[in-house]
Steps between C-alpha positions, in 0.01 A plus 500: 500500500431294813664174599281204402540273804322165496503247780527163326550278809549541874792737549573519125432809289565544128554864401466625142720803431601659169481193276676287761415324827649453843390283792461582869514213750383591850536324832408691814678834482763384251514493121693329223497701177552316171614745230442876507368613160649774283695790655200716420273268700651601833198686632277214386728261687481706819123534459465124458685436826270747676197331341585172673559679832878499475792733428851492352645463849314169541654338190733223620650442156456585133521191281569576136397245236737664251679830462308668218404859569129424521563264794807659660375860491483592872724231645796731560270764649374252759852375572649848538210665682395215729788252504284234335705210361457446127537131411545333161632179347883507508513520119275808513699692764748655250205578272338698784828688550487578126832337424311394187145547373289224350197706405316574178687772313366815339608356164296184557196705596536716188536190283175364648312831509274390215350232723166585665541649846879538491521876447241598767666260745845642423385857560348402836816310592714805426277720716521244781879480496551197279839627383606664829823396673382336823777270629483348847828588668504207743277216374528169684474141373215287623595298809555129452204388714216335307234716668567824681364636824317781321130575459362256243785250551614543138721242330707621202487295180758577232321559168765642265440627150330832541824589678777266615406533867123519473310326780142415581394497865304197619275535805437132581279565803261708288527308172614817322771561241627854442626463144664835428555512124559126460127478419250784457128517433487820292720779368424816301723375215322164472163420346477180705309485826577229749820307585787585264862598465573865438581586136845389390671840510469505879697178569876475534482132396158395374585130475589491870183695578295232325688228690430675831127449444566131575651607833187698584285203399656295781391742773187401692244777522176635364564873480758671281593867545677634191723802451253629241129435474235373743530215747426159348314234698532134417771234528837665446612197300223550245565875492869451422435233238243723327760777479751250358255384232455861393876559493601215268 
């Protein structure tokens, strides 16, 4: 399997890994990495950095939308091997340390295994390290500044529900919203294509996840990069409201 790296705007690349995405933001010789895929995606992650002419050493920071294994997978590797800071919302920092785990359980997956796509997805997730123990030993909370001096100039937007400390990353200069799992455009366990919430078993608090779609709807932009599925072009407000209509 090769990394599927797609340039979606100047200095912005969406990478499709094993059923999950990450984003590479480039500026000169430096990179901001948003999420890292499953633990088993590590070679794909390294290949994707090489594909955009970069390397792990060039990553200024790893920004984690939320601390599920399919987004946190190689964060500790980058921190330990290259000294890369791993940054999350303050509420998500203890989650990344694995002081607790808000993630779909094996029991929930088994209970939903009759649904189309769930069993094949679960088997792939297991092979990719979906149940591996991958804590970050020294995660850091996002700094208080509204926009950071990092490639892409990302601005964190708290969008709780999927997890308590889930964030989207807004790139105001580019009109881009990196949604993480607050809003996706496809998933192997869903028959829907286009803007949507993930199926209910994946959310720690589904009602808050639905409410967070209103937060996304307030962000100006015309390109949404989800944690799962293809990029979605069009006003972010309309994208978020379409997902909300499908969720209620």
